C-alpha positions in Angstrom: 77.7 98.8 105.8 80.0 98.3 102.8 82.7 95.7 103.2 86.2 96.4 102.0 88.1 93.7 100.2 91.7 94.0 101.1 94.8 92.7 99.4 95.4 89.5 101.4 98.7 88.3 102.9 99.3 84.9 101.6 102.2 84.2 103.9 103.5 85.8 107.1 106.3 87.6 105.1 104.3 88.8 102.1 104.3 92.6 101.7 102.8 92.9 98.2 101.6 90.9 95.2 100.1 91.2 91.7 96.4 91.2 91.2 96.4 88.8 88.2 92.7 88.3 87.5 89.2 89.2 88.8 86.9 86.1 88.8 83.9 88.3 89.6 82.7 91.4 88.0 80.9 94.5 89.4 77.3 93.7 90.1 77.9 90.0 90.7 76.3 88.5 93.8 78.9 87.3 96.3 78.5 84.4 98.8 80.9 83.5 101.6 83.5 81.1 100.2 83.3 82.4 96.6 86.6 82.9 94.9 86.9 86.6 94.0 90.3 87.0 92.4 93.7 85.5 91.7 96.8 86.9 93.4 100.4 86.3 92.2 103.3 86.4 94.5 106.9 85.8 93.5 106.5 82.0 93.5 102.8 81.2 93.6 99.3 82.1 92.3 96.6 82.1 95.0 92.9 82.8 95.2 91.1 85.4 97.3 88.1 83.9 99.1 85.1 86.0 100.1 84.1 85.8 103.8 81.0 88.0 103.5 77.9 88.1 101.4 76.6 90.9 99.2 77.1 92.5 95.8 80.5 93.3 94.3 79.9 97.0 94.1 83.3 98.3 93.0 86.5 96.9 91.7 89.1 99.4 93.0 92.3 97.8 91.7 92.0 96.4 88.1 93.3 93.0 87.2 96.9 93.0 85.9 98.0 95.5 88.5 101.5 94.8 89.9 102.9 95.3 93.4 99.7 95.9 95.3 100.5 96.3 99.0 99.1 94.0 101.6 95.9 95.5 103.2 95.3 97.9 100.3 91.6 98.0 99.3 91.1 96.2 96.0 87.3 96.1 95.9 84.1 96.9 97.9 81.1 94.6 98.6 77.7 96.2 99.2 76.0 94.6 102.2 72.4 93.3 102.4 69.8 95.9 101.6 72.4 98.4 100.3 72.3 99.9 96.8 75.4 98.7 95.1 75.3 101.6 92.7 75.4 104.1 95.5 78.6 102.6 97.0 81.5 104.9 96.2 85.0 103.7 95.7 87.5 104.7 98.4 90.1 107.3 97.6 93.2 105.9 95.9 96.1 105.4 98.2 99.0 107.7 97.7 102.1 106.3 96.0 104.3 104.5 98.4 107.9 105.4 99.1 110.7 103.8 101.0 109.4 105.4 104.1 105.9 104.0 103.6 106.2 101.3 106.3 107.1 103.9 108.9 104.2 106.2 107.9 101.8 103.3 108.0 103.0 102.3 111.4 102.4 105.8 112.8 99.0 106.0 111.1 98.0 102.6 112.6 99.1 103.8 116.1 96.9 106.9 115.8 93.9 105.2 114.2 90.6 104.9 116.2 89.9 101.6 117.9 86.7 100.9 115.9 88.2 99.3 112.7 86.0 98.8 109.6 84.8 95.4 108.8 86.8 93.9 105.9 86.6 90.8 103.7 89.7 88.6 103.3 91.7 90.1 106.3 91.3 90.1 110.1 90.0 93.2 111.8 92.1 92.7 114.9 95.8 93.5 115.2 98.4 92.1 117.6 99.7 94.3 120.5 103.0 94.9 118.7 101.2 96.3 115.6 101.6 93.2 113.5 98.6 91.6 111.7 97.5 88.1 112.9 98.0 85.4 110.3 94.7 83.6 110.0 92.6 81.7 107.4 89.5 83.5 105.9 87.2 81.2 107.7 88.9 81.8 111.1 88.7 85.5 110.5 84.9 85.3 109.9 84.3 83.0 112.9 86.3 85.3 115.2 84.5 88.4 114.1 81.1 86.7 114.6 82.1 85.5 118.0 83.7 88.8 119.1 87.1 87.3 119.5 90.4 89.2 119.4 92.5 87.4 116.9 95.7 89.0 118.3 95.1 86.8 121.5 94.4 83.5 119.7 97.3 81.0 119.4 97.5 79.5 115.9 98.0 75.8 115.4 98.1 75.7 111.6 101.1 75.8 109.3 103.6 78.6 110.4 101.3 79.4 113.3 98.4 80.3 111.1 95.1 80.7 113.0 92.6 78.1 111.7 89.0 77.1 112.5 89.9 74.8 115.4 91.8 77.6 117.2 88.7 79.8 117.1 86.6 77.0 118.5 89.1 76.4 121.2 89.2 80.1 122.1 85.3 80.2 122.2 85.2 77.1 124.4 87.7 78.5 126.8 86.1 81.9 126.9 89.4 83.6 126.2 90.6 86.0 123.5 87.6 88.3 123.8 87.9 91.6 122.0 89.5 94.2 124.2 87.7 97.4 125.0 88.2 100.2 122.5 91.5 101.9 123.1 94.2 103.3 120.9 97.0 100.7 120.7 100.5 101.8 121.8 102.9 102.5 119.0 105.2 99.7 118.3 108.9 100.2 119.1 110.7 100.7 115.8 112.8 97.7 114.7 116.4 98.3 113.7 116.9 98.3 110.0 118.4 95.2 108.5 122.0 95.6 107.2 121.8 96.2 103.4 123.1 93.5 101.2 126.4 94.1 99.4 125.5 95.8 96.1 126.7 94.5 92.8 128.0 96.6 90.0 125.5 99.1 88.6 123.6 98.5 85.4 125.4 101.2 83.6 128.8 100.0 84.7 128.2 96.5 83.4 126.6 97.7 80.1 129.7 99.8 79.4 131.7 96.5 79.2 129.7 95.3 76.2 129.1 96.7 72.7 125.6 98.3 72.4 123.2 96.0 70.6 125.2 92.9 71.5 122.9 91.8 74.3 119.2 91.6 75.2 118.2 93.3 78.4 115.6 91.2 80.4 114.4 93.0 83.6 114.4 90.9 86.8 111.0 89.6 87.8 109.8 89.2 91.5 111.0 85.5 91.7 114.5 86.2 90.5 114.8 89.2 92.9 113.7 87.0 95.8 116.1 84.2 94.9 119.0 86.7 94.6 118.1 88.3 97.9 117.7 85.1 99.9 120.8 83.4 98.5 122.9 86.5 99.1 121.7 86.6 102.7 122.3 82.9 103.1 125.9 83.1 101.9 126.6 86.3 103.9 125.1 85.3 107.2 125.4 81.5 107.3 128.8 79.9 107.9 128.6 77.0 105.4 130.5 73.7 106.1 130.6 70.9 103.6 130.8 67.1 104.0 130.9 64.6 101.1 130.4 60.8 100.9 130.0 58.3 98.1 127.0 55.9 98.4 126.6 52.6 96.6 123.3 52.5 94.7 123.0 49.0 93.4 120.8 47.6 96.3 118.6 50.7 96.1 118.2 50.4 92.3 117.3 46.8 92.6 114.7 47.4 95.3 113.3 50.4 93.4 112.8 48.2 90.3 111.1 45.4 92.4 108.7 47.9 94.1 107.8 49.5 90.8 107.1 46.1 89.2 104.9 45.2 92.1 102.9 48.5 92.0 99.1 47.8 91.9 97.0 49.1 89.1 94.8 52.2 89.7 92.6 53.6 86.9 94.5 51.5 84.4 98.0 52.6 85.4 100.5 51.9 88.2 99.5 53.5 91.5 103.0 54.8 91.9 106.4 54.9 90.1 109.3 55.5 92.5 112.3 57.5 91.4 115.7 57.5 93.0 114.9 61.0 94.3 111.9 59.7 96.2 114.1 57.3 98.0 116.7 60.0 98.7 114.0 62.1 100.3 112.9 59.2 102.5 116.5 58.3 103.4 117.3 61.9 104.5 114.1 62.1 106.5 115.0 58.9 108.3 118.5 60.1 108.9 117.2 63.3 110.5 115.0 61.2 112.8 118.0 59.0 113.7 120.2 62.0 114.3 117.7 64.5 115.9 120.4 67.0 116.9 120.9 67.7 113.2 117.1 68.3 112.6 117.3 71.9 113.8 117.1 75.6 112.9 119.3 78.3 114.2 117.9 81.5 115.7 119.7 84.2 117.6 118.0 83.3 120.8 117.6 79.5 120.7 118.0 76.3 118.7 114.8 75.0 117.3 114.9 71.2 117.5 112.2 69.9 115.2 109.9 67.0 116.1 109.2 66.1 112.4 111.5 65.7 109.4 110.0 68.0 106.8 112.1 67.7 103.6 112.1 70.4 100.9 113.0 69.4 97.4 114.4 72.0 94.9 112.3 72.1 91.8 113.3 74.1 88.7 110.5 76.2 87.3 110.4 78.8 84.5 112.4 81.8 85.8 113.8 80.2 88.9 113.2 77.5 91.4 111.0 76.6 94.3 111.2 74.1 97.2 108.0 72.2 97.9 108.1 70.4 101.2 107.2 66.7 102.0 105.9 67.0 105.5 106.8 64.4 108.1 108.5 62.4 105.3 110.1 59.9 107.8 106.6 58.5 108.5 105.3 58.4 105.0 105.6 55.3 102.7 107.7 55.7 99.6 104.5 55.5 97.4 103.0 58.5 99.2 106.2 60.5 99.0 106.4 59.8 95.3 102.9 60.8 94.5 103.0 63.9 96.6 106.3 65.0 95.0 104.9 64.5 91.4 101.7 66.5 92.3 103.6 69.4 93.9 106.3 69.5 91.2 103.5 69.8 88.5 101.7 72.5 90.4 105.0 74.3 91.1 105.6 74.8 87.4 102.2 76.5 87.1 102.7 78.5 90.3 99.8 76.8 92.0 101.5 75.8 95.2 100.1 77.2 98.5 102.6 79.1 100.7 102.4 76.5 103.4 103.5 73.9 100.8 106.8 75.6 100.1 107.6 77.6 103.2 109.4 76.2 106.3 110.7 72.7 106.3 113.7 71.3 108.3 116.1 70.3 105.5 116.2 70.1 101.8 117.4 68.0 98.8 118.9 69.5 95.6 119.4 66.8 92.9 121.3 67.6 89.7 122.1 63.9 89.0 119.6 63.9 86.1 121.9 66.4 84.3 125.0 64.2 84.7 126.5 66.4 87.5 128.9 64.3 89.5 129.0 66.4 92.7 128.3 69.9 93.8 127.6 71.9 97.0 124.2 73.6 97.5 123.4 76.8 99.3 121.4 76.5 102.6 117.9 77.9 102.4 116.9 79.4 105.8 115.4 78.4 108.1 117.1 75.1 107.3 120.4 74.2 108.9 121.3 71.6 106.2 120.8 70.8 102.5 121.8 67.7 100.7 123.3 68.1 97.1 122.8 64.8 95.1 125.0 63.9 92.1 124.5 61.4 89.4 124.7 57.7 90.0 127.4 56.2 87.8 129.4 53.1 87.5 132.8 53.4 89.0 135.7 51.1 89.8 135.8 50.2 93.5 137.8 47.9 95.7 135.7 45.2 97.5 137.4 42.6 99.7 140.8 43.5 98.2 139.6 43.0 94.6 138.6 45.5 91.9 134.9 45.6 91.2 132.3 47.8 89.5 129.6 49.5 91.5 127.0 52.2 90.9 128.2 55.2 93.0 126.4 58.4 93.9 128.3 61.3 95.5 126.4 63.5 97.9 127.5 66.6 99.7 125.8 67.9 102.9 126.0 71.7 103.4 125.5 72.6 107.1 125.0 75.8 109.0 128.1 75.4 111.3 126.4 77.5 114.0 123.8 74.7 114.4 125.3 71.5 112.9 129.1 71.3 113.3 131.4 69.0 111.3 131.1 65.9 113.4 127.3 66.1 113.7 127.1 66.7 109.9 129.2 63.6 109.3 127.0 61.6 111.6 123.9 62.6 109.7 125.6 61.8 106.4 126.6 58.4 107.6 123.0 57.7 108.7 121.8 58.7 105.2 124.4 56.5 103.6 123.3 53.6 105.7 119.7 53.9 104.5 120.7 54.2 100.8 123.1 51.2 100.9 120.6 49.1 102.9 117.3 50.4 101.5 115.1 47.6 103.0 115.4 49.6 106.3 113.3 52.3 104.6 110.3 49.9 104.4 110.1 48.9 108.1 
């Protein structure tokens, strides 16, 4: 039977994306694992991977189409022995309105239990109506084994179901597909409180002379940044703590480590930056003060076992926060190389969602712009973010005498629900200790 290719969800929160480019054309043979198309979200460009074999019979959604909803059919694969020319394209989905999610939820509840086989998305649905978050390979293995993905516990990033979870479920004999039955309708969730609206377009335009400005529509990234930061400032009680750190010892160690870097392919194997050492120092501080390595939820405090540090990176049209996972256990050279790689891919929107979603804290560094100090906005689910200013020579008093030292001001923003003032100050003191005695970062 024909296999529908659906618009994939590239993250648990994705609702729609842009179909940027088809990498296969109608009539092409498709093998499992082939890359079919490129999908753009607000912050990344990802690839759609085929999980079935056959012939690409129809391209339903042409490349360049914006705002394609998750699970919408974008193409059809003709199965083995089928005539690709005889496969007809499915009817176009009606235009979506604000009420579309509710209509879709009702339709899903009333749908028959025998769901069509699809490529790129799981066939099973969780009991509450949500779609399991699984890799393409895991979806194919689950379908072949007759497993119900909704009953498989994911161990990948953000709870994603991966190959090892399917193998575990098969070995344990659990997660078998339930007998055909219409799923119960999910209880409607209360609507989120709307964000405070700003002035209307027309109201603002009236303040300026016609022709004196250029109107640039907001893209998806800018809209997402605006929404998330507005939510952060409206819902998170920010508290700020600032300290000055002496950098001279850190700068000396950095120079020595870079000078001692071995050659690889005719160039140094690494080149440490101050920011790389800041990332490591914050990760070690979070490990030393575990009560600050947390995330707030309405029902519980999530106390993290690893220090995953996000780093704000400026990219065209906005910013993104790639994450150095388990940074407290990684050597500085690895942190440096990972950061350079992810920053480069961030600028071309090639990061995977698991590379920039989650994390336990973050660093925002404006020191390279000469900014002395500032306060950053917390990025949920983090409870803290460290704003790093420029290192500059200042007059200081040492042993009762005036001296010159390289000083860097840093400000820790904390979610006061999770990290109160005293705990935030303890975390900042631990960070300061690693910066001013940087040899401790090497042991």
